[in-house]
C-alpha positions as CSV (number, residue, x, y, z in Angstrom):
1,X,0.3,20.6,8.6
2,X,2.2,23.9,7.8
3,X,5.2,23.9,6.6
4,X,6.9,25.5,9.3
5,X,5.8,22.5,11.3
6,X,6.4,20.0,8.9
7,X,10.1,21.3,8.4
8,X,10.5,21.4,12.1
9,X,9.5,18.0,12.4
10,X,12.4,17.0,9.3
11,X,15.1,19.0,11.6
12,X,14.4,17.2,14.7
13,X,14.2,13.8,13.1
14,X,17.9,14.4,12.7
15,X,18.7,14.8,16.6
16,X,18.8,17.4,19.0
17,X,19.0,20.9,17.4
18,X,19.3,24.4,19.0
19,X,16.8,26.8,18.9
20,X,19.2,29.8,16.8
21,X,20.0,27.1,14.3
22,X,16.2,25.9,14.2
23,X,15.3,29.4,13.3
24,X,17.9,30.2,10.8
25,X,17.1,26.9,9.0
26,X,13.1,27.5,9.0
27,X,13.6,31.2,8.2
28,X,11.4,32.2,11.2
29,X,12.2,33.8,14.5
30,X,13.0,32.0,17.9
31,X,9.4,32.7,19.2
32,X,8.1,31.1,16.1
33,X,9.8,28.1,16.9
34,X,9.0,28.0,20.5
35,X,5.3,28.3,19.2
36,X,5.4,25.6,16.8
37,X,7.1,23.5,19.5
38,X,4.2,23.9,21.6
39,X,1.7,22.9,18.9
40,X,3.9,20.0,18.7
41,X,3.4,19.1,22.1
42,X,-0.5,19.5,22.2
43,X,-0.2,17.0,19.4
44,X,1.0,14.3,21.7
45,X,5.1,14.7,21.0
46,X,7.3,14.6,23.8
47,X,9.8,17.5,23.1
48,X,12.4,18.5,26.0
49,X,15.0,21.4,25.4
50,X,18.4,21.1,27.0
51,X,21.6,22.1,26.8
52,X,22.0,20.7,23.1
53,X,18.7,22.2,21.8
54,X,15.4,20.6,21.0
55,X,14.8,16.8,21.3
56,X,12.1,14.4,20.6
57,X,11.4,12.6,23.6
58,X,8.2,10.8,22.6
59,X,6.3,10.4,19.2
60,X,2.2,9.8,19.1
61,X,1.1,6.5,18.2
62,X,-0.3,7.7,15.2
63,X,-1.9,11.0,12.9
64,X,-0.5,13.7,10.4
65,X,2.6,14.6,12.5
66,X,3.6,11.4,13.8
67,X,3.3,9.4,10.1
68,X,5.6,12.6,9.0
69,X,8.1,12.4,11.7
70,X,11.3,10.5,10.4
71,X,9.4,9.4,6.9
72,X,12.1,8.7,4.4
73,X,9.4,9.6,1.5
74,X,8.5,12.4,-0.6
75,X,5.1,12.5,0.6
76,X,2.8,14.9,2.5
77,X,0.4,13.2,4.8
78,X,-3.2,14.1,5.5
79,X,-4.7,12.4,8.1
80,X,-8.4,11.8,8.8
81,X,-9.5,10.1,12.3
82,X,-12.9,8.8,10.2
83,X,-13.3,9.0,6.7
84,X,-15.8,7.1,4.1
85,X,-12.8,6.2,1.6
86,X,-9.2,7.5,1.5
87,X,-9.5,6.6,-2.5
88,X,-12.5,9.2,-2.6
89,X,-10.5,12.0,-0.9
90,X,-7.3,11.2,-2.9
91,X,-9.7,11.5,-6.2
92,X,-10.8,15.0,-4.8
93,X,-7.3,16.1,-4.2
94,X,-5.9,14.7,-7.6
95,X,-8.8,16.6,-9.5
96,X,-7.9,19.8,-7.5
97,X,-4.3,19.4,-9.0
98,X,-2.3,17.7,-5.9
99,X,0.6,15.3,-6.0
100,X,2.6,13.5,-3.6
101,X,-0.2,13.0,-0.7
102,X,-0.7,10.3,1.4
103,X,-4.2,10.2,2.6
104,X,-4.7,8.1,5.6
105,X,-7.7,7.2,7.9
106,X,-7.7,5.5,11.1
107,X,-11.0,4.2,10.3
108,X,-13.0,4.1,6.9
109,X,-17.0,3.5,6.4
110,X,-17.6,3.7,2.9
111,X,-14.7,1.7,1.3
112,X,-15.0,-0.4,-1.3
113,X,-13.3,-3.4,-3.0
114,X,-13.4,-5.8,-6.1
115,X,-16.7,-5.1,-7.7
116,X,-17.3,-1.9,-5.8
117,X,-18.7,-4.2,-3.0
118,X,-18.7,-1.9,0.1
119,X,-16.8,-2.8,3.3
120,X,-16.1,-1.1,6.6
121,X,-12.5,-0.8,7.6
122,X,-12.2,-0.6,11.4
123,X,-9.6,1.5,13.3
124,X,-6.3,-0.3,13.6
125,X,-5.5,-1.1,9.9
126,X,-3.6,0.4,7.6
127,X,-6.1,2.9,5.3
128,X,-4.1,4.9,2.9
129,X,-4.2,6.1,-0.6
130,X,-1.4,8.1,-2.7
131,X,-2.0,10.7,-4.6
132,X,0.5,10.6,-7.7
133,X,1.3,12.3,-11.1
134,X,4.0,10.2,-12.7
135,X,5.3,10.6,-16.0
136,X,4.3,7.3,-17.6
137,X,1.8,6.2,-20.1
138,X,-1.5,4.6,-18.9
139,X,-0.5,1.0,-19.8
140,X,2.1,1.2,-17.4
141,X,0.0,2.1,-14.4
142,X,-0.4,-1.5,-13.3
143,X,3.3,-1.2,-12.5
144,X,2.1,0.6,-9.3
145,X,-0.5,-1.5,-8.4
146,X,2.3,-4.3,-8.0
147,X,4.8,-1.9,-6.3
148,X,2.2,-1.2,-3.7
149,X,1.5,-5.2,-3.3
150,X,5.4,-5.3,-2.8
151,X,5.8,-2.5,-0.1
152,X,2.6,-4.0,2.2
153,X,4.6,-7.5,1.9
154,X,7.6,-6.2,2.5
155,X,6.4,-4.4,5.7
156,X,4.3,-7.6,6.8
157,X,7.3,-9.8,6.8
158,X,9.2,-7.3,8.5
159,X,6.5,-7.7,11.1
160,X,6.8,-11.1,11.3
161,X,4.4,-12.5,8.9
162,X,5.1,-15.0,6.3
163,X,3.3,-12.9,3.3
164,X,3.3,-13.5,-0.1
165,X,1.7,-11.8,-3.5
166,X,-1.3,-13.6,-5.5
167,X,-1.0,-12.2,-9.1
168,X,-1.5,-9.4,-9.5
169,X,-2.1,-7.6,-5.9
170,X,-3.5,-9.8,-3.3
171,X,-1.3,-10.1,0.1
172,X,-1.5,-13.3,1.6
173,X,-1.1,-15.7,4.2
174,X,-0.9,-19.1,3.1
175,X,-2.4,-22.0,4.6
176,X,-0.7,-24.9,5.1
177,X,-2.2,-27.2,2.9
178,X,-1.0,-27.5,-0.9
179,X,-4.7,-28.4,-2.1
180,X,-6.5,-25.0,-1.2
181,X,-7.5,-22.6,-4.0
182,X,-7.1,-18.9,-3.8
183,X,-8.3,-16.5,-6.3
184,X,-8.0,-12.6,-7.1
185,X,-8.4,-10.8,-10.4
186,X,-6.8,-7.9,-12.5
187,X,-8.3,-5.7,-14.8
188,X,-6.9,-3.5,-17.5
189,X,-6.3,-0.2,-17.5
190,X,-8.4,2.7,-19.1
191,X,-9.0,6.0,-18.9
192,X,-11.0,7.2,-15.5
193,X,-11.4,3.6,-14.5
194,X,-9.7,1.4,-11.5
195,X,-7.1,-1.1,-11.6
196,X,-6.9,-4.4,-10.3
197,X,-9.9,-3.2,-7.6
198,X,-9.4,-5.6,-4.8
199,X,-8.7,-3.5,-1.6
200,X,-8.6,-6.0,1.2
201,X,-12.2,-6.9,1.1
202,X,-12.4,-10.9,1.2
203,X,-15.4,-11.8,-0.7
204,X,-16.6,-15.6,-1.5
205,X,-13.7,-16.3,-4.1
206,X,-11.0,-14.5,-2.7
207,X,-11.9,-16.5,0.9
208,X,-10.9,-20.0,-0.8
209,X,-7.2,-20.8,0.3
210,X,-5.0,-18.3,1.5
211,X,-6.1,-15.9,4.0
212,X,-6.0,-12.4,2.9
213,X,-4.0,-9.9,4.6
214,X,-4.5,-6.9,2.2
215,X,-5.5,-5.5,-1.4
216,X,-4.8,-2.6,-3.8
217,X,-7.0,-0.3,-5.3
218,X,-5.7,1.9,-8.3
219,X,-7.5,4.4,-10.1
220,X,-6.5,6.7,-12.8
221,X,-7.4,9.3,-15.7
222,X,-5.3,10.0,-18.5
223,X,-5.1,10.3,-22.1
224,X,-4.0,8.3,-24.9
225,X,-0.4,8.8,-24.4
226,X,-0.1,10.0,-20.4
227,X,-1.5,9.7,-17.1
228,X,-2.8,12.8,-15.8
229,X,-2.8,11.3,-11.9
230,X,-3.0,8.1,-10.5
231,X,-4.6,7.3,-6.8
232,X,-3.2,4.1,-5.3
233,X,-5.2,3.1,-2.4
234,X,-3.9,0.2,0.0
235,X,-5.8,-1.5,2.6
236,X,-4.1,-3.9,5.2
237,X,-5.2,-5.6,8.1
238,X,-2.7,-4.6,10.9
239,X,-4.2,-4.4,14.1
240,X,-7.5,-5.9,13.6
241,X,-9.1,-8.5,15.4
242,X,-10.1,-11.4,13.6
243,X,-14.1,-11.2,14.9
244,X,-13.9,-8.1,13.0
245,X,-12.9,-9.2,9.7
246,X,-14.7,-11.1,7.0
247,X,-14.2,-14.9,6.4
248,X,-11.5,-15.8,4.4
249,X,-9.2,-12.5,5.7
250,X,-6.5,-12.4,8.4
251,X,-4.6,-9.9,10.0
252,X,-0.9,-8.9,11.6
253,X,-2.3,-9.5,14.8
254,X,-4.0,-12.5,14.2
255,X,-0.6,-14.1,12.8
256,X,1.9,-12.4,15.1
257,X,0.5,-9.7,17.4
258,X,0.1,-6.2,17.5
259,X,2.6,-4.5,15.2
260,X,3.7,-0.6,15.6
261,X,1.0,1.1,13.1
262,X,3.0,4.2,12.6
263,X,6.2,2.3,11.6
264,X,4.1,-0.2,9.5
265,X,2.6,2.6,7.5
266,X,6.1,4.5,7.1
267,X,7.6,1.7,5.9
268,X,5.3,0.6,3.4
269,X,5.4,4.6,1.9
270,X,9.0,4.4,1.6
271,X,8.9,0.8,0.2
272,X,6.7,2.3,-2.1
273,X,8.5,5.4,-2.9
274,X,11.6,3.1,-3.7
275,X,10.1,0.9,-5.8
276,X,8.3,3.8,-7.9
277,X,11.6,5.6,-8.3
278,X,13.5,2.8,-10.1
279,X,10.5,1.1,-12.2
280,X,12.8,-1.7,-13.6
281,X,12.7,-2.7,-9.8
282,X,9.0,-3.2,-9.6
283,X,8.8,-6.7,-11.3
284,X,11.9,-8.4,-10.1
285,X,10.5,-7.4,-6.6
286,X,7.2,-8.8,-7.2
287,X,8.6,-12.1,-8.6
288,X,10.7,-12.4,-5.1
289,X,7.4,-12.1,-3.1
290,X,5.4,-14.0,-5.4
291,X,2.9,-16.9,-4.5
292,X,1.4,-17.4,-7.8
293,X,4.9,-18.5,-9.7
294,X,5.7,-22.0,-9.7
295,X,1.9,-22.8,-9.3
296,X,-0.8,-24.3,-11.7
297,X,-3.4,-21.6,-12.2
298,X,-6.5,-21.5,-14.0
299,X,-7.4,-17.8,-14.7
300,X,-11.0,-16.8,-16.3
301,X,-10.1,-14.0,-18.7
302,X,-12.6,-12.2,-21.3
303,X,-11.5,-14.2,-24.0
304,X,-12.0,-17.5,-22.0
305,X,-9.8,-19.9,-19.6
306,X,-6.5,-20.4,-19.5
307,X,-5.1,-23.1,-17.4
308,X,-1.3,-24.1,-16.7
309,X,1.6,-23.3,-14.8
310,X,2.4,-19.8,-13.9
311,X,5.9,-19.1,-14.9
312,X,6.6,-15.2,-15.0
313,X,5.5,-11.6,-15.3
314,X,6.2,-9.1,-17.8
315,X,5.8,-5.5,-18.0
316,X,3.5,-4.0,-17.0
317,X,2.3,-7.2,-14.9
318,X,1.0,-9.6,-17.2
319,X,1.2,-13.1,-16.1
320,X,2.7,-15.7,-18.4
321,X,1.3,-19.2,-18.2
322,X,2.9,-22.5,-19.8
323,X,-0.1,-24.2,-21.1
324,X,-0.2,-27.6,-23.2
325,X,-0.6,-25.3,-26.3
326,X,2.5,-23.2,-25.5
327,X,2.9,-19.9,-23.5
328,X,-0.1,-17.6,-23.0
329,X,0.3,-14.0,-21.7
330,X,-2.8,-12.9,-19.7
331,X,-3.2,-9.2,-19.1
332,X,-6.5,-9.6,-17.0
333,X,-8.5,-12.1,-15.6
334,X,-9.6,-13.7,-12.4
335,X,-7.0,-16.1,-11.1
336,X,-7.4,-19.2,-9.3
337,X,-4.7,-21.1,-7.3
338,X,-4.6,-24.7,-7.9
339,X,-1.6,-26.6,-6.8
340,X,2.1,-26.3,-6.6
341,X,3.8,-27.4,-9.9
342,X,6.3,-30.4,-9.7
343,X,9.6,-30.1,-10.5
344,X,9.6,-32.7,-13.0
345,X,6.7,-30.5,-15.0
346,X,8.9,-27.6,-15.4
């Protein structure tokens, strides 16, 4: 989308605007404004001209212009009808120097999740990767993974789904039984590697317990003291039939019926932008939506198994587990929910 059309969308999002005012605001001729209005109509927008100027009367269901219209987040939207992987495309853009870009695909054909397992993301889901250049040390990159999980959880709850987060970044819809097991993993950040690589797939261990709604795959490149770029990939099963999902997964459609995918995507982008603009807000927001805290967990770490009650998270997303030997800080591992902690055990 060219800059003039993007500026026109931003102006029209504020309400009816006269042609001369648009021309002055955009720094173009009235003929150029009319040309861009016609282009929007060709993209599926309803744009009418009245006494008070141009007004938007209808917005396409999905697409770059549709997502940009009314978006209160500082991201340029690059939209693809069909794409192998939004994260792959995000890495290409990052290597070329891009920043603040949201790569969105209606359908993905070459996605990957935990352990680089391949899976297909059908149309109707939210498949988006954010290309960012935050001024943070590499050790703080996991905060962006947690922020993405919170953003999806907020959007899901606003859509009517009782979603919560399992450490560190799986968005789940809990089973009614308290005797279920749920598993997710966290991995440490290192140069050129992924962070918490689990993007909405549902393999054998994540299929136990809560039904998986979404996941996050964060990749980064950086030096010892700073991040060069971060690509935060979000995969959420929104308007996807349960028959098209692996065992143990669910979707917004399955839980409460179809959601407005455009509004869902915009809400995720806006919530993520709000959280990352204030990094100190990320952990409190994660705690608010956590399913893991207050549960007995078993975490398989590189140094052995840690078992006890999950009581907190600390920067940049480490899990605090109260064990019989005292508190343990877990930075990475495969986490399994065992059962809720009893109040008398706390």
